N, C-alpha and C positions, 0 to 999 in steps of 0.2 A: 599733473602730479598733485597729491594732497598736501596738507600742511599739518604741523604739530604745534600745539599751544599748551602752555601750562596754566593751571588755575588752582585756587585754594579750595579744598574740599571742606565739608561741614566739620570734619574732625580737626581742621586747621592745618592739615598736611598739604604739601605741594604735590599735585598729581598732574597727569597729562591727558590731553584728548587729541584725537586725530580727526581731520575733516577731509572728505574726498567726494568725488562725483561717481555715482553709480553708472553702469553702462547706459541707462536710459537718460542720463544727464541730470537727474535730480541730486540734491546735496544730501550727504549723510554724515553723521558724527558718532564716534565711539568714544566713551569717556572711561575714566577710572584706571588708567595705566600708572603704576607706581613709579616707574622710571622712564626717562626719555628713551632709553634703549628699547624697552618693551614696546613703547609707542612706535618707534622706528621699524621694529620687526613686524608689527601688525600692519603698518601702512605699506611696507614692502610686499607683504603677503597679499594685501588687497590689490595692489597694482599688478602684481604678477598674475593673479587669478583673472583680472580683467583682460590682460593681454592674451591669456590662454583660453579665454572663453569659459572658465570654470567658476566665475564669480558667484558667490552665494550671499544674498542679502540677509543679514542677521535677523531682520524683522520677520522674514519668511520662515525662519527656523523656530518661531514661537508657536506654530500650530501644534495642537495637542495630538498625541498618538490616538486618543479616543476618536477625534474628529476624522482623521484619515482612516482609522481602522474600520469604522462603520461602513464607509464607502468601499473599502477593500474587500471586506467580507461579503457585502452585497454583490460586488462584481464577480465573485467566484461562483455564485449560484448558476450562472449560465453555462459554465464549463465543467462543473462537477456533477457527479451522480447524486441523486437526492440523499442517499444514506451517507455519502462522503461529505456532502455539504453540511448535513446535520452535525456530523462529528466536528468539522472545522468551526462551525458557528458556536457549538458548545464549548470547545477549547478556548475560543476567543472570549466568550462571556464569563467562563469560570476562572481561567488562568491569566490571560493576557490583559484584558481590559482592567481588572481590579488592580493589577500591579503597575501597568504603564499608561493607562488611559488618560490620567491627569498630567502626564509629563510632556513637556515640549520636545519635539523630535531633535532639536539642536542641543539639548542638554543631557542626552543619554550617552553614557560612556560604554565602551567595549567591556571594561572590567566589571561594570555593574551587571551586564547581561550574562557574563561568564559566571559570576557568583550566583545569579538567579538560577541558571541552568544547573549548576552544581548542587544547589539546594533541592531542586525538583527531582534530581536524579536519585536522591536518597529515599524518596517516597513514591515515585511513579515509574512506570515502565519506560524503557528506552524509546519505544514507539510513541508514547504520549509526550515525552519530553521533546523529541524531535519534531513532533507536530506543532507544539506551541512555539518552538523556536522558528519554525518555518513561517508561522503566521506573523510573528513580530518582525522577522527579517523581510518578509514580503511587504509589510506596511512601510518599513524604513526604506526599502528599495524604491517605493513610489516617491518618497520624500527626496531621494537622490535624483531621480529622473525629473522631478519637478523643480530641481535646483533649490531645494529648501535646506539641504545639507550636502556637504561635499563628498562624504563617504558613508557607507552603511556600517554602523558600529556592531551590527550583529554578524557581520562576516568574520570568518576565522574563529568563531567560538567553538571550543572543543565540546563535542556532543557524545553522549553515552553510546556505546556500541550495542547493536541489537544482538541478543543471544538467540542463536538458532535452536529451536526446539526439535527434538527428533520426531519425525512424522510417523503416524500409524498407518500401515498398509495392511489391508485384509487379504487373505488368500481366497481362492474360489470357495473353499469349504466354509470359511468364516463369513463370507457374504451370505451364503445359504443359511447359516446358523442365525445371523442377524435378521434376515428377512423372515425366517420361520416364526420368530417371536414378535413380529412387528405388526402394528395396526395397518400399515400401508406397505406391504411387501413388494408390490409392483414398483413403487417409487424408489425403494431402496435398491432393488436390482437394477433399475434403469439408471440411477445415478452412478452406481458402481461400474457399469459397463459402457457408459457414454462420456463420463467426465464433465457433464454439464454442471454449472453452478446451480444452487438451490433455486434462485429466482428465475434462471433460464428454463429450468425443468418445469417449475410450477406455472410459468408463463406460456408454456406451449399450448397452442390451440389446434383443433382438428385440421385446419387448413395448412398447418405447418408440417403435417405428416405425409410422407410419400410411402405408402404401404408396399408398392411394387419394388422400389429400390431400397427399402428399409433405411430411409434417411429421415432425419428431422431437420427442419430449417430453423436455426436459432435466430430469431428476429426481435424478441421481446425479453425484457428482464423485469420481473415483478419484485420490487424491493419494498420491504416493510419499513416505513418511516413513522415512528410513533405508533399510533393505532390505525394508520392508513396504509394501503397498498398503492404504491406509485409505479406506473408502467413506463419504462424507458427502454433504451436500446441496450444491447449487451455491453459488457464492461469496456471493450476496446472499440465500441461504436460500429463494429463491422458485423454483418450477418455472416453466418457460416453454416455449412452442411455437415452434419455429424451422423455416422452410421450407427445402427443398433444391431446387436447380434441376431442371427437367425432364430435362436431358441426363444427370443423375446417377441418374434413376429406374431404368434398367435395371441399373446397377451396384449400387444398393441392393438390388434384388430378388435379385441374385446373392449378395450378402453375407449375406442372411438366409435364403436357401433351405436347407431341410433342418435348420434349427436350432430348438431349443426356445425357448419364450418367455423363459426366464431366461438364455439364452446371450448372450454378448457379440457385438456386431455386428463390431467390429474385434478381431482376435486369434483365438485358438483356444479355443472353448468358454468356460471360466471363468477363463482366464489372461489378465490384462490386458496390453496392450501398454505397455511401460515407455518413459518419455521417453528418447530417444536421447542419448548423451553429446555434450557440446558440441563436442569436437574430434576424436573418433574414431568416433562412431556413424554409422549408415546415413544419417541426415539430413544430417550434415556432408559425407559423401561425395557425396551428391546435389548439394549446394550447390557443392562444388568442381568437379564435372563441368559444372554449368551455367555456372559462371564461366569455365571453360576454353573452352567452346564460345562464350560471349559474347565473350571476348577475341579469339578467332580470327575471329569475324564482324566485329568492329570493325576489326581489322587489314585484313581483306579489303575492307571498305567504304572505308577510307582509301586503300588501294592503287588501288581502282577510281575514286576521286574521288567516291564516293557518300556520302549522309548516313549517319552511323554509328548503329547501334541503341543503345538504352539499355544501359549496362553492367549486369551482373547484380550486385545488391547482396549484401552479407553478411547472411544472414537466419537467424533461429531459428524453431523451431516456433511460438512466440508471435507472431512477425511475420506469420504467416498469418492470425491474428485481425485484425491491423491491415489486412492486405490485403483481407479480406472487407469491412471498413468502407469502405475506399477504393473498391472496385469497386461497392459498393452506392450510395455517395454519387454516384459518377460516372454511375451508371445512373439517377439522379434520385430516390433514396430520401430522404425527409425525416428530420429528426433524431429524431422520435418512433419511426419505423420502425426506424432503426438502433439506437436505445436498446433496443427490445424484442428485436431480433435478438441483440444482444450481452449482454443481461441486466444492463445498467447500472442502478444504483439510481434515477437520474433523468436527464432529458434534459439538464440542466445539466452533469452529469458527462460525457455524450457530447460536448457542445459543447466543454467544457474539454479533453477528450482529443484531439479531432480538429478543433480550430478551424482548423488550416491547410487541411484538406480542404474545409471549408465556405466558405473565402475565395472559391473559384470561384463560389459562389452569388451573391456580390456582383457579379461581372462579368455574370452572367446577368440580375440585376435591372437593372443599368445598361443593358444592351442592350435589355431589354424596355421600359424607360422611353424610350429613344431612339426605338424604333419607335412607341410609343403617342403620345409627344409630337409626333413628326413628323406623324402622322395628324391630330392635334387642332388644329394651327395654332399651337401654342405657339412652335415654332422660328421660324416666319415673324414672329411678334410681336416676338421678341427681335432679329431681323435688321432690323426696321423695315419689313418688307414688308406688314404688315397695314394 
């Protein structure tokens, strides 16, 4: 057991200190308790934590978030994709380190983190706020596991909810309209009918193409990190086989003709096609042209008293992946097939992502029940005709 002693502070007041032995046998002292009762409570907490194996040495809690954070960020490089790591490193450098870097892990309170998150939520997106919280929480979790603090003060912090944005799905006709006005029509059509991510498509090499089976083997992911292209594995780290439609077979043969096995399918030789800029690139120009034609067609239909065509939505290259899912589901593909095509980690993820598209399946089920029940006599039974 430890001991409690009183002493006179510099202010002239009588205060208390506790002395105890750490689990390693060394002596420790804590000072500044205003009452003997406060000292007794703290000493009891120390003894209980020693018996439970949860003892935390106060001196270990003095390590700064900045010191632990640099190591934590560096450790993430091995398990994160280059683009994701760059985002994490940037969030640490811009948001977390300036706010918490000079703070000792043992002096951070839950309420402080909650106030910080609340403030960020007024100026930043929910995704950004959740990311910086994840970074700080991850660093403090290391402190818990290292027995520097007894609990993670970032746990239980109320985070902003992500607002789901409506996705843009193109119809077959709209895919054709977009491709017709684009600098790279083959790439647009390929993305819309295979669901590959941009980096997966632009990372395809001739050796990944099976012309006989109309399959592409997704093995590489070309990610733009700053001004460089880094080649890694697909997002889920697993290779997959994805079919392309028969109408694209002739185009694919032309794309690979005369190229070596290591040559890129899209682009010139070994130079990857870079993702176009959001507001000034060739893809945006194609979208603007399609929207202008769509607006003109709608105006003409209104003037003629005819049914207006669907307006052309604002889309990004990634929306072509969503379009592929939509076209596949409308063609009757089940969730497992869509999962395999898109390379999702699970069918549950596919359902969560495209739940709105699978709602139409419920209407089909209901219609099938109507037809089957009508033939079985169930309907007549309910009507009282049986």
